C-alpha positions in Angstrom: -35.2 6.7 -24.0 -34.6 3.2 -25.2 -32.7 0.7 -23.2 -28.9 0.6 -23.7 -28.2 -2.5 -25.8 -24.6 -2.6 -24.9 -24.3 -1.8 -21.1 -20.9 -3.4 -20.7 -19.4 -1.4 -23.6 -20.8 1.8 -22.0 -19.3 0.9 -18.7 -15.9 0.1 -20.3 -16.0 3.4 -22.2 -16.6 5.3 -18.9 -13.7 3.5 -17.2 -11.3 4.0 -20.2 -12.2 7.7 -20.4 -11.9 8.2 -16.6 -8.5 6.5 -16.6 -7.2 8.7 -19.4 -8.5 11.9 -17.7 -7.1 10.8 -14.3 -3.7 10.4 -15.9 -3.9 13.7 -17.9 -5.5 15.9 -15.3 -5.2 14.0 -12.0 -8.1 12.6 -9.9 -8.9 15.8 -8.0 -9.0 17.9 -11.2 -11.2 15.6 -13.1 -15.0 15.9 -12.5 -18.0 14.0 -13.7 -18.7 16.6 -16.4 -15.3 16.0 -17.9 -16.2 12.3 -18.3 -19.6 13.2 -19.7 -18.1 15.5 -22.3 -15.8 12.8 -23.7 -18.2 9.9 -23.5 -21.2 12.0 -24.7 -23.4 10.3 -22.1 -26.1 11.9 -20.1 -25.8 12.1 -16.3 -28.5 9.5 -16.0 -26.6 7.2 -18.4 -23.4 7.5 -16.3 -25.1 7.2 -13.0 -26.8 4.1 -14.1 -23.4 2.4 -14.0 -21.6 4.4 -11.3 -23.1 6.3 -8.4 -20.1 8.7 -7.9 -16.6 9.6 -9.0 -15.3 7.6 -6.0 -17.1 4.5 -7.4 -15.5 5.1 -10.8 -12.1 5.4 -9.0 -12.6 2.1 -7.3 -13.4 0.4 -10.6 -10.4 2.1 -12.3 -8.1 0.8 -9.5 -9.5 -2.7 -9.9 -8.8 -2.6 -13.6 -5.3 -1.4 -12.8 -4.7 -4.5 -10.6 -6.1 -6.8 -13.4 -3.9 -5.1 -15.9 -0.7 -5.5 -13.8 -1.5 -9.1 -13.0 -2.2 -9.8 -16.7 1.0 -8.1 -17.8 3.0 -9.9 -15.2 1.9 -13.3 -16.3 2.3 -12.4 -20.0 5.8 -11.3 -19.4 6.6 -14.4 -17.4 5.4 -16.6 -20.3 7.2 -14.7 -23.0 10.5 -13.8 -21.5 13.6 -16.0 -22.3 17.1 -15.9 -20.8 20.3 -17.9 -20.9 19.6 -18.7 -17.3 17.1 -18.0 -14.6 18.9 -15.0 -13.3 19.0 -13.3 -16.7 15.3 -14.2 -17.3 14.3 -12.7 -13.9 16.3 -9.5 -14.7 14.5 -9.1 -18.0 11.1 -9.7 -16.3 11.9 -7.0 -13.7 13.1 -4.6 -16.3 9.9 -4.9 -18.3 7.6 -4.6 -15.2 9.6 -1.8 -13.6 9.7 0.4 -16.7 6.0 0.1 -17.6 5.1 3.7 -17.9 1.4 3.2 -18.3 1.2 1.7 -14.8 3.4 4.4 -13.3 1.4 7.2 -14.9 -1.9 5.9 -13.5 -0.3 5.4 -10.0 1.0 9.0 -10.0 -2.5 10.3 -11.1 -4.1 8.5 -8.1 -1.4 9.3 -5.6 -3.7 11.7 -3.7 -6.4 9.0 -3.3 -4.5 5.9 -2.3 -7.1 3.5 -1.0 -5.9 1.4 1.9 -8.1 -1.5 0.9 -6.4 -1.8 -2.5 -2.9 -1.5 -0.9 -3.7 -4.3 1.5 -5.5 -6.5 -1.1 -2.6 -5.8 -3.5 -0.1 -7.0 -0.9 -2.1 -10.1 -0.2 -2.4 -10.9 -3.9 1.4 -10.3 -4.3 2.2 -12.8 -1.6 -0.4 -15.4 -2.7 0.1 -15.3 -6.5 3.3 -13.3 -7.5 5.7 -14.6 -4.8 5.3 -18.3 -5.7 6.1 -17.4 -9.4 9.2 -15.5 -8.4 10.1 -18.3 -6.0 10.0 -20.8 -8.9 12.3 -18.7 -10.9 14.7 -18.4 -8.0 14.6 -22.1 -7.6 15.5 -22.5 -11.2 18.4 -20.2 -10.6 19.6 -22.2 -7.7 19.5 -25.3 -9.9 21.4 -23.7 -12.9 23.9 -22.0 -10.6 23.0 -18.4 -11.5 21.5 -17.6 -8.1 22.5 -18.6 -4.6 20.0 -18.4 -1.7 18.9 -20.9 0.9 15.3 -19.7 1.4 13.8 -19.0 -2.1 10.2 -18.8 -0.9 11.0 -16.3 1.9 13.4 -14.4 -0.3 10.8 -13.9 -3.0 8.3 -12.5 -0.5 10.8 -10.1 1.0 11.9 -9.0 -2.4 8.4 -8.2 -3.7 7.4 -6.4 -0.5 10.5 -4.2 -0.7 10.2 -3.6 -4.4 6.5 -3.0 -4.7 5.8 -1.3 -1.4 8.8 -0.1 0.6 10.7 1.3 -2.4 7.5 2.6 -4.2 7.6 6.5 -4.1 3.9 6.7 -4.9 2.8 5.2 -1.6 5.1 7.4 0.5 5.4 10.6 -1.6 9.2 10.3 -1.8 11.3 12.4 -4.1 13.8 11.3 -6.7 16.9 11.1 -4.4 15.0 9.3 -1.7 13.7 6.7 -4.1 17.1 6.2 -5.7 18.6 5.6 -2.3 16.1 2.9 -1.5 16.4 1.2 -4.9 20.1 1.1 -4.5 19.8 -0.3 -1.0 17.4 -2.9 -2.4 20.0 -3.8 -4.9 22.5 -4.3 -2.1 20.1 -6.4 0.0 19.3 -8.7 -2.9 23.0 -9.2 -3.6 23.5 -10.1 0.1 20.7 -12.6 -0.2 22.3 -14.3 -3.2 19.7 -13.0 -5.7 21.5 -10.2 -7.4 18.9 -9.4 -10.1 18.9 -5.6 -9.7 21.6 -3.7 -11.5 22.3 0.0 -12.1 20.4 0.0 -15.5 17.2 -1.3 -13.9 17.5 1.3 -11.1 18.0 4.2 -13.5 15.1 3.1 -15.8 12.7 2.6 -12.8 13.6 6.1 -11.7 12.8 7.4 -15.2 9.4 5.6 -15.1 8.6 7.1 -11.7 9.7 10.6 -12.7 
């Protein structure tokens, strides 16, 4: 058999197919043959790129992180608001209601990798929190937000939103998730960064459902 002239395209095709199958059938219910049937690859062709389904899962999760990071920065760049508070609310709405990310998270819920949870948290603190901090600082300057510790507030907010209130990580039901999102709304209001409203809570719950 001739050498594959486009190995990166083949690898990308495997990951795209696996991602769709994981979302449609779930990780446990998807097997290597399912991926082969869609991609029309031989077992040797697939195993040239990935040694196992677990290795495919790891690559899918890495792409998920890249997708979320890219979407976050794209939304930051392209969202406008009459003040920093309104801009931040719009950003949170767009991120919190992204059904593609939620669908993949739900498909992978039985195989949460602690490494990716920890690395995601570290990335959140190192890259995302400073961006949110700058928006909060803008809000302090324009008078739309009132908090004395924008850097610490942004870190607490992201940890609570992305991890503590995330039903995927803890297997929580609708009412438990709603209770935590509403409490997060209360906490942020107390901190002077009231950027979560009832509409955002309800739409995040729909995305998680």
